[in-house]
KEMARRO-629320 format. One line per 10 residues: their letters; for each residue x, y, z of N, C-alpha, C. Coordinates in steps of 0.1 Angstrom, whole numbers, plus 2048, in hexadecimal, padded with zeros to 3 digits. Layout:
BEGIN
A) X,Y,Z,X,Y,Z,X,Y,Z; ... $
This chain:
BEGIN
MLRAERKSPA) 93E,1E7,BB6,94C,1E1,BB4,947,1D4,BC3; 948,1C7,BBE,946,1BD,BC8,957,1BE,BCE; 951,1B8,BD9,963,1B4,BE1,95B,1A6,BE9; 96C,1A5,BEB,96E,19B,BF2,96C,197,C02; 964,18C,C06,95F,191,C15,96B,18C,C21; 96F,197,C23,97C,190,C2C,97F,19F,C31; 984,19E,C3F,989,1A9,C48,995,1AB,C45; 99C,1B3,C48,9A8,1BB,C46,9B0,1B1,C4E; 9BB,1AE,C45,9C4,1A4,C4D,9C8,1AC,C5B; 9C9,1BB,C5A,9D1,1BF,C67,9C9,1BC,C74 $
RDEGHKEPPP) 9BC,1BC,C72,9AF,1BC,C7D,9AA,1AF,C7F; 9AE,1A6,C7A,9A8,194,C78,9B7,190,C78; 9C0,195,C76,9CE,18A,C79,9CD,17F,C7F; 9CD,170,C7D,9CE,166,C8B,9C0,160,C8B; 9B4,167,C84,9A6,161,C8A,9A0,15E,C7A; 9A1,164,C71,99C,161,C66,9A5,165,C56; 9A9,15B,C4F,9B1,15A,C43,9AC,161,C3A; 9B2,16C,C33,9A9,170,C2A,9A9,169,C1D; 99D,167,C16,99C,15F,C0B,9AD,161,C01; 9AF,154,BFE,9BC,153,BF5,9BE,15A,BE3 $
ILVTGEDSAA) 9C5,163,BE7,9C2,16C,BD8,9CA,164,BCD; 9D2,15A,BD2,9D7,156,BC7,9D3,147,BC1; 9C6,143,BB5,9C1,138,BB5,9C7,131,BA6; 9C1,124,BA5,9C6,123,B98,9BF,124,B8C; 9BD,11F,B81,9B2,124,B72,9A8,11D,B74; 9AC,10F,B7A,99C,104,B79,995,10A,B86; 99A,113,B90,98F,11A,B9A,984,124,B93; 990,12C,B88,985,134,B84,97B,12D,B74; 97C,124,B74,975,11B,B6A,964,120,B64; 95D,126,B6B,951,12E,B6A,952,138,B5E $
KGSRPVASTP) 94C,136,B5B,94A,140,B4D,94A,14E,B4E; 940,154,B56,942,15F,B59,949,167,B63; 957,161,B68,95F,167,B74,96A,165,B6C; 96D,163,B5E,979,165,B54,97C,173,B54; 988,178,B57,98B,185,B4D,983,18A,B43; 980,194,B3D,97D,196,B32,988,1A4,B2B; 985,1AA,B33,98D,1B8,B31,997,1BF,B3D; 9A1,1C8,B3E,9AA,1C9,B42,9AE,1D9,B42; 9B1,1E2,B47,9B6,1F0,B45,9C6,1F2,B51; 9CF,1F7,B4C,9D7,1F7,B58,9D2,205,B5E $
VPGSPWCVVW) 9D3,20A,B68,9D5,214,B74,9E5,220,B73; 9E4,229,B66,9EE,230,B66,9F9,231,B76; A03,22E,B72,A0E,235,B7B,A0E,22F,B89; A09,21E,B82,A06,214,B8F,A09,206,B8C; A10,1FC,B98,A0E,1EF,B8D,9FF,1E8,B8F; 9F5,1EB,B90,9E9,1E6,B92,9E1,1E6,B83; 9DB,1DE,B80,9D1,1DE,B73,9C0,1D9,B7B; 9B8,1E2,B74,9A8,1DE,B79,9A6,1D5,B6B; 9A3,1CA,B75,999,1C1,B6A,98C,1BA,B70; 983,1BC,B60,978,1BA,B62,974,1A8,B5D $
TGDDRVFFFN) 96D,1A3,B65,968,196,B60,95E,194,B58; 958,187,B56,94A,18A,B4B,939,18C,B53; 940,187,B5E,933,18C,B69,933,19B,B6E; 938,1A1,B68,935,1B2,B6B,93F,1B7,B78; 949,1A9,B7B,951,1AF,B8B,95D,1B4,B88; 962,1BC,B8F,96F,1C2,B8D,978,1BC,B98; 985,1BB,B94,992,1BB,B9D,99C,1BF,B9B; 9A8,1C1,BA1,9B3,1C6,B9F,9BF,1BE,BA1; 9C9,1C0,B97,9D1,1B6,B8F,9E0,1BE,B90; 9EB,1BA,B9A,9F7,1BB,B9A,9FF,1B3,B8D $
PTMQLSVWEK) A04,1B4,B86,A0A,1A9,B7E,A19,1A7,B83; A1C,1B1,B86,A2C,1B3,B8D,A2B,1A5,B99; A22,1A4,BA0,A21,19C,BAC,A19,191,BA7; A13,192,B99,A04,187,B98,9FF,186,BA9; 9F9,194,BAC,9F0,190,BB6,9E3,195,BB0; 9D6,191,BB4,9C8,19A,BAF,9C1,19B,BBC; 9B9,1A2,BBD,9B6,1A5,BCA,9A5,1AC,BC8; 999,1AC,BD0,98D,1B1,BCB,98A,1C0,BD2; 994,1C3,BDC,994,1CF,BE5,99F,1DB,BDD; 998,1E4,BDB,9A0,1EF,BD8,9B0,1ED,BDE $
PVDLEHRGDL) 9BB,1EF,BD8,9C8,1EE,BDD,9C7,1FA,BE4; 9D1,1FA,BEE,9D6,207,BF6,9DB,216,BEE; 9E5,212,BE2,9EB,219,BDD,9E1,21F,BD5; 9D7,21A,BD2,9CE,21F,BCB,9C0,228,BCF; 9C1,227,BDA,9B1,231,BE0,9B5,23A,BE1; 9BD,242,BDE,9BA,252,BDD,9BF,255,BCB; 9BA,24D,BC8,9BA,24E,BB3,9AE,254,BB2; 9B0,263,BB0,9A5,266,BA7,99D,261,B98; 9AA,25A,B8F,9A6,25B,B84,9A0,24B,B87; 99A,244,B92,99C,236,B91,98A,234,B8F $
NRILEDPPHK) 983,23C,B92,976,238,B93,972,240,B85; 97B,244,B7F,977,247,B6C,977,239,B68; 987,231,B6D,98A,224,B68,97E,218,B68; 978,218,B74,970,211,B78,95F,215,B6F; 95E,21B,B6D,953,221,B64,953,21E,B59; 95E,21B,B4F,95E,21C,B44,966,20E,B40; 961,204,B3E,964,1F9,B3F,969,1F7,B2E; 975,1F1,B2E,977,1F5,B1B,973,1E9,B12; 96C,1DA,B15,964,1D5,B12,955,1DA,B0C; 94F,1DF,B1A,941,1E2,B16,943,1F2,B0B $
RKLEAAAAEH) 94E,1F7,B0A,94D,205,B04,955,1FE,AF5; 954,1F1,AF1,959,1EC,AE8,94B,1E6,AE0; 943,1E1,AEA,936,1DB,AE8,92D,1E4,AE3; 929,1F1,AEC,922,1FA,AE6,924,201,AD9; 934,204,AD9,937,208,ACB,932,1FD,AC0; 934,1F2,AC4,931,1E9,AB7,925,1E6,AB8; 91A,1EB,ABE,90C,1E6,AC0,908,1F5,AB7; 90F,200,AB8,908,207,AB1,90D,20D,AA6; 91A,206,AA0,91B,201,A90,912,1F9,A8C; 90C,1EE,A90,904,1E8,A88,8F5,1E8,A8D $
SDGSGSEDGL) 8F1,1EC,A92,8E2,1F0,A96,8DD,1F9,A8C; 8D5,1F6,A84,8CA,1F7,A7B,8C1,202,A7C; 8B9,1FF,A8B,8AD,206,A8F,8A1,1FC,A8F; 8A4,1EE,A8C,899,1E6,A87,893,1DE,A97; 89B,1DE,A9E,898,1D9,AA8,88E,1E0,AB2; 893,1F1,AB4,88A,1F5,ABB,87C,1FA,AB4; 87C,1F9,AA1,870,1FC,A9E,868,1F2,A9C; 86C,1E4,AA0,861,1DB,AA3,85F,1D7,AB2; 867,1DC,ABC,864,1DB,AC6,868,1CF,ACC; 876,1CC,AC5,87C,1BC,AC9,88A,1BF,ACF $
EDPNVKTKRN) 88B,1BA,ADA,89B,1BC,ADE,89F,1AD,AE1; 8AB,1A6,AE4,8AD,19D,AE5,8AF,19B,AF5; 8A3,194,AF9,8A1,191,B05,8AE,18E,B14; 8B8,18A,B10,8C3,189,B17,8C9,196,B18; 8CB,1A1,B0F,8D2,1AB,B11,8C4,1B2,B1D; 8BA,1AF,B16,8AC,1BB,B1D,8AD,1B4,B2A; 8AF,1A7,B33,8AF,1A3,B3F,8C0,1AA,B45; 8CA,1A9,B3D,8D5,1AC,B43,8D2,1BC,B45; 8CD,1C5,B3F,8CB,1D1,B42,8C4,1D4,B49; 8BA,1CD,B4C,8AD,1D4,B5B,8B6,1C8,B66 $
RTEGLVSPGP) 8BE,1BE,B63,8C4,1BD,B71,8CB,1C6,B76; 8D2,1CD,B6B,8DF,1D8,B70,8DA,1E3,B77; 8C9,1E7,B74,8C3,1F3,B74,8BB,1EF,B82; 8BB,1E0,B87,8B5,1DE,B92,8A7,1D6,B8F; 8A2,1D7,B83,897,1D4,B82,892,1C6,B80; 89B,1BF,B7D,899,1AC,B7D,8A4,1A7,B86; 8A0,19E,B90,8AB,195,B95,8AF,18B,B8E; 8BE,185,B8D,8C5,179,B87,8BE,171,B8D; 8BF,163,B82,8B7,15A,B85,8C1,153,B8E; 8B7,144,B92,8C0,13B,B9D,8CD,136,B97 $
EEAEREDKGT) 8CF,133,B87,8DD,12F,B86,8E4,137,B83; 8E1,149,B7E,8EC,151,B84,8F0,156,B8F; 8E5,155,B99,8EA,156,BA5,8F2,14D,BAA; 8F1,146,BA7,8FD,139,BAC,908,13B,BAB; 908,13F,B9C,918,141,B96,91A,14F,B98; 912,158,B9B,91B,165,BA2,91B,15F,BB1; 918,158,BB9,920,153,BC9,929,14D,BC6; 92E,145,BBD,93A,13C,BBE,941,143,BB8; 941,14B,BB2,949,154,BAA,950,164,BB0; 946,163,BC0,950,170,BC7,958,16F,BD1 $
GTPPQILLPL) 95F,163,BD1,969,160,BD7,97B,168,BD7; 980,163,BCA,988,16A,BCC,98A,16A,BBA; 992,174,BB6,994,175,BA7,99C,170,BA0; 999,16D,B97,9A3,160,B8C,9B1,165,B8A; 9B7,15D,B91,9C9,15E,B8E,9D0,14F,B8C; 9D9,153,B88,9E4,146,B87,9EB,143,B94; 9ED,137,B9C,9F4,135,BA6,A03,134,BA4; A0C,13F,BAC,A1C,140,BAC,A21,132,BB2; A2A,12F,BB2,A2E,125,BBB,A31,12A,BC8; A32,123,BCE,A33,128,BDC,A45,12C,BE2 $
EERVTHFRDM) A4C,125,BD8,A5A,131,BDA,A5C,13B,BD5; A57,13F,BCA,A54,14C,BC3,A4A,153,BCF; A41,14E,BD4,A36,15A,BDD,A40,15D,BED; A4A,155,BEE,A52,151,BFC,A5C,15F,BFB; A62,160,BEB,A6C,169,BE8,A66,177,BE9; A59,179,BE4,A52,186,BE2,A51,189,BEE; A4E,180,BF9,A48,187,C06,A57,18A,C0E; A63,181,C0A,A6E,183,C11,A71,191,C0F; A70,196,C00,A74,19F,BFB,A6C,1AD,BFF; A5D,1AC,C04,A5A,1B3,C0C,A5D,1B9,C1B $
LLERGVSAFS) A5E,1AE,C20,A64,1AE,C2D,A6E,1B8,C31; A78,1B7,C24,A83,1BB,C25,A82,1CA,C20; A7B,1CD,C14,A75,1DE,C11,A70,1E4,C1A; A68,1DD,C23,A60,1E5,C2C,A64,1E9,C39; A74,1E5,C3D,A7B,1E8,C48,A75,1DF,C53; A73,1D5,C52,A6F,1CA,C5E,A79,1C6,C62; A79,1CB,C6F,A87,1CB,C7A,A86,1BD,C82; A95,1B3,C7E,A95,1A9,C83,A99,1A6,C98; A93,1B1,C99,A98,1B2,CA5,A88,1B6,CAF; A80,1AE,CA7,A72,1B4,CA9,A6A,1A9,CA7 $
TWEKELHKVV) A5A,1AA,CB0,A53,1A0,CAB,A4A,1A4,C9D; A46,195,C9C,A3B,192,C90,A2F,19F,C93; A2A,19F,C9F,A1F,1AA,C9F,A20,1B8,C9C; A2E,1BC,CA4,A2F,1CB,CA4,A34,1CB,C98; A3A,1C6,C8C,A3E,1C9,C81,A33,1C4,C73; A26,1C2,C7C,A1C,1C1,C71,A19,1C9,C66; A18,1D7,C70,A11,1E6,C6A,A19,1E5,C5D; A27,1E4,C5C,A2A,1E7,C4F,A2D,1E1,C48; A23,1D4,C49,A24,1CB,C37,A16,1CA,C3A; A0B,1CB,C42,9FC,1C5,C40,9F7,1CC,C36 $
FDPRYLLLNS) 9FB,1D3,C2C,9F3,1DB,C22,9FE,1DB,C18; A03,1D1,C15,A11,1CF,C07,A06,1C4,C00; A04,1C6,BF6,A02,1B8,BEE,A03,1AE,BF2; A14,1AE,BF3,A18,1A0,BF1,A17,19A,C00; A14,1A0,C09,A0D,19C,C19,A05,191,C15; 9FC,190,C0C,9EF,187,C06,9F5,175,C02; A04,17A,BFB,A09,16F,BF1,A08,162,BFD; A0A,166,C0A,A0C,158,C14,9FE,157,C1C; 9FB,14D,C22,9F0,14C,C2E,9F8,151,C3B; 9EC,14E,C45,9F4,155,C52,9FE,14A,C58 $
EERKQIFEQF) A02,13C,C58,A07,136,C5A,A17,134,C53; A15,137,C45,A20,13B,C3F,A27,147,C42; A20,151,C44,A26,15F,C47,A32,15E,C53; A29,15B,C5C,A32,156,C6B,A3C,14F,C68; A3B,146,C61,A49,13B,C5D,A54,144,C58; A52,149,C4A,A59,153,C45,A5E,15C,C4A; A56,166,C51,A5F,16E,C5E,A66,16A,C64; A60,15D,C6E,A6E,157,C76,A7B,153,C71; A7B,150,C66,A86,14B,C59,A8E,159,C5A; A89,163,C57,A8D,170,C50,A94,175,C5D $
VKTRIKEEYK) A8A,175,C6B,A91,17E,C75,A9E,176,C77; AA3,16A,C78,AAE,15E,C80,AB8,165,C71; AB2,16B,C63,AC0,16D,C57,AC2,17B,C5B; AB9,183,C5B,ABA,190,C5C,AC0,194,C6C; AC1,18E,C76,AC7,193,C7E,AD7,191,C83; AD7,187,C7A,AEC,185,C78,AEE,193,C6E; AE7,193,C65,AEB,1A0,C59,AEB,1AB,C5F; ADF,1B0,C66,AD9,1BE,C6D,AE6,1C0,C77; AEB,1B5,C7D,AF6,1B3,C87,B03,1BA,C82; B08,1B5,C71,B11,1B9,C6E,B10,1C7,C66 $
EKKSKLLLAK) B04,1CA,C61,B05,1D9,C5B,B04,1E1,C66; AFF,1DD,C6F,B00,1EA,C7B,B11,1EA,C82; B18,1DE,C82,B24,1DE,C87,B2C,1E7,C7A; B24,1E5,C6C,B2F,1EB,C64,B2D,1FA,C63; B22,200,C66,B1B,20D,C67,B26,215,C74; B25,20B,C7F,B2C,214,C8C,B3C,213,C85; B40,20C,C80,B4F,20B,C7A,B51,216,C71; B47,219,C69,B4A,226,C62,B4A,232,C66; B3E,233,C70,B39,240,C77,B48,242,C82; B51,235,C88,B59,23C,C8F,B65,23E,C86 $
EEFRKLLEES) B63,239,C7D,B70,23E,C73,B6E,24B,C6D; B63,253,C69,B5F,25D,C65,B62,266,C75; B5C,263,C7F,B5E,26D,C89,B6B,270,C8F; B72,266,C8D,B81,265,C8F,B89,26F,C8A; B85,270,C79,B89,275,C6F,B86,285,C76; B76,28A,C7A,B74,296,C7E,B7C,298,C89; B7D,291,C92,B8C,295,CA0,B9A,29B,C9E; B9C,294,C92,BA8,299,C89,BA5,2A9,C89; B9F,2A7,C80,B9F,2B3,C75,B9C,2BD,C80; B96,2BA,C8D,B93,2C6,C94,B9F,2CC,C9E $
KVSPRTTFKE) BAC,2C3,C99,BB3,2C8,CA8,BB2,2CB,CB2; BAA,2C1,CB7,BA7,2C2,CC5,BB4,2BC,CCE; BB7,2C3,CDA,BC3,2C3,CDF,BB9,2BC,CEA; BC6,2B4,CF5,BC2,2AE,CFE,BBD,2AF,D07; BBB,2BD,D09,BB0,2C1,D15,BA7,2C6,D0F; B9E,2C5,D02,B96,2C8,D03,B88,2C0,D04; B7F,2C4,D07,B71,2B8,D0E,B69,2B8,D06; B63,2AD,D08,B59,2A5,CFE,B50,2B4,CFA; B4B,2B9,D05,B3F,2C3,D05,B43,2CE,CFB; B50,2D3,CFC,B52,2DE,CF1,B57,2DB,CE2 $
FAEKYGRDQR) B5A,2CB,CE2,B5A,2C6,CD6,B4C,2C4,CCF; B44,2C1,CD9,B36,2BB,CD3,B2C,2CB,CD2; B2E,2D3,CD6,B29,2E3,CD0,B2F,2E6,CC6; B3F,2E5,CC3,B43,2EC,CB6,B3E,2E1,CA9; B3F,2D3,CA8,B3E,2CE,CA0,B31,2C6,CA0; B27,2C9,CA7,B21,2C1,CAB,B13,2BE,C9C; B11,2C9,C94,B0F,2CA,C87,B15,2C2,C7F; B1F,2C0,C80,B25,2B7,C71,B22,2A7,C72; B1E,2A6,C64,B19,29C,C62,B22,28E,C68; B2F,28C,C66,B38,285,C6D,B31,280,C7E $
FRLVQKRKDQ) B32,28B,C82,B2F,28B,C92,B24,283,C93; B16,288,C8D,B0A,283,C8E,B09,274,C87; B13,271,C7F,B13,262,C7D,B16,258,C88; B1C,25D,C92,B1D,255,C9E,B0C,255,CA7; B01,252,CAB,AF6,254,CA9,AF8,254,CB9; AFD,24C,CC4,AFA,249,CD0,B04,256,CD5; AFF,25B,CDF,B09,269,CE8,B13,261,CEE; B13,24F,CF4,B1B,249,CFE,B29,246,CF3; B25,245,CE8,B2F,242,CDC,B37,248,CD7; B2D,257,CD6,B38,263,CD6,B42,268,CE0 $
EHFFNQFILT) B3E,264,CE9,B45,267,CF3,B52,25E,CF5; B4F,252,CF2,B55,246,CF5,B65,24A,CE9; B60,248,CE1,B68,24B,CD1,B71,259,CD0; B6B,267,CD9,B73,272,CDD,B79,26C,CE8; B7A,265,CF4,B83,266,CFC,B8B,25A,CFA; B86,253,CEF,B96,24A,CEB,BA1,254,CE4; B9A,25A,CDB,BA2,268,CD6,BA9,26D,CDD; BA6,275,CE9,BAF,276,CF3,BB7,276,CF6; BB4,266,CFB,BBE,25E,D02,BC9,259,CF5; BC9,258,CEB,BD3,259,CE2,BD8,268,CE2 $
LKKRDKENRL) BD7,270,CE0,BDA,27D,CE2,BE5,280,CEE; BDE,27C,CFE,BE8,27D,D04,BF2,274,D07; BEF,265,CFE,BF9,258,D02,C05,262,CF7; BFD,26B,CEB,C0E,26B,CE0,C17,27A,CE7; C0D,27F,CEF,C14,290,CF1,C1E,288,D04; C19,27F,D06,C22,27A,D0E,C2E,275,D0A; C2E,26C,CFE,C3A,263,CFB,C43,271,CF5; C3D,27D,CEB,C46,286,CE5,C4C,28D,CF0; C44,28C,D02,C4E,295,D08,C58,28B,D0D; C59,27E,D0D,C64,273,D12,C6F,275,D06 $
RLRKMR) C6C,272,CFA,C72,277,CF2,C7A,285,CF3; C73,28C,CF3,C7D,29A,CF8,C87,297,D01; C84,291,D0A,C89,293,D18,C98,288,D14; C95,280,D0D,CA2,276,D0C,CA9,27D,D04; CA4,286,CFC,CB2,28D,CF3,CB7,297,CF6; CAF,29C,CFF,CB8,2A5,D0D,CC5,2A3,D14 $
């Protein structure tokens, strides 16, 4: 199987842009480069596609994405080689040839020169002619595919950043390893990726701040309920409380030790204030 001549984006980021994955139908007008058959890979979003000049690429219909190189999530598929070695269109041609063959060709020692040349070339006996070689050279760039609108590609790229847990409080270089092997990474060029990342970060900083604040308020409420149920006294220390309830899920919701101590001390101050008010009330009643 031929591969597109490009370096991994992880190793060559910013130096050499990988070949565009999405091209218009006009770019793939060469006869031999058109898809002639495809087979879905079971349990994955990918399809194996064969072109008229016996090359293979991988197509993800969900993302409208085509790549020459084997996708990362198919690298350990044991059944992929079996699929690659059994092109459905060749299987049909062989079956048709077997049905219509009457043996006359072999008896007369005649054979279609095109078929013979193609078979010999496959076996390494005959080199392709100049016209064929030129067409093959032109066709080794990118798999044929329809161009998605920029807006849709940007949407897919944003979804990828969100799904892969890219932090708004980090840098593009530090977060690159999370997304570089996702097929959606190749939907935009290098400049567009960084531009969308910067926009994503500005939006996500506000959203993440709200999410963290909301989680902390929820954790604080659950921690307070634990304190009330534990029936601690104003004399209870944080160390005693942590040793007894440290494994409780509500205790662990507050992740930082200083926050745990702060919420505990606030609760103890409330208990002391309540006890003081009760004592004053009793004195007045006497």
